[in-house]
Residue, then its C-alpha position, 0 to 999 in steps of 0.5 A: m500499499p502507498r505511503y503518503h506524507f502530509h507536510v504542514d507549513d504555517g510559517t514553520l515546516l512541520a515535516d511528516n517524516e512517518g507518512t500513512e499508508l493509504p490505498d490511493l491518491q483519492a484516500a489521500r486527498a480525502e485524509a488531507v481534508s479531514a486532517a486539515g479541518e482538525l489542524l485548523r480546529d486545533l489552531d484555536g483561532a490563530l488563523w485569524e491573527g495577522d496575515k498568515t497562510w497555512i499550507m499542507h504539502v502531500t507528497d507521496q513515498d518518493d517525496i514527489l509533491l501530489f498536491t497542496l492545500s492552503f488556507s488563510a483568513k482575512v478580516s475586513a479592514g472596514k465596512a465590506v459588502f459582499l455582492p456575488e457576481d449576479k448581484r452586481r451592477i454596472d453604473 
């Protein structure tokens, strides 16, 4: 069974040297999303502080980069209105 590594970088790289055995790439993608959700919850709001981007690089057992997940949060600096594309008007 292939081994996948889930490396986390929040400004400091936390390498996953052990990895996880999973049946295929689809399972690795599902595991990455699940693990990312858990890690973001564990940050206890730290994602909202500053202008940080949190990244997960997923590699195979040969250290080939398969995909990357990235998360960031931006807080509006003032009053902002969200207008979906279908609600926008051009004056």
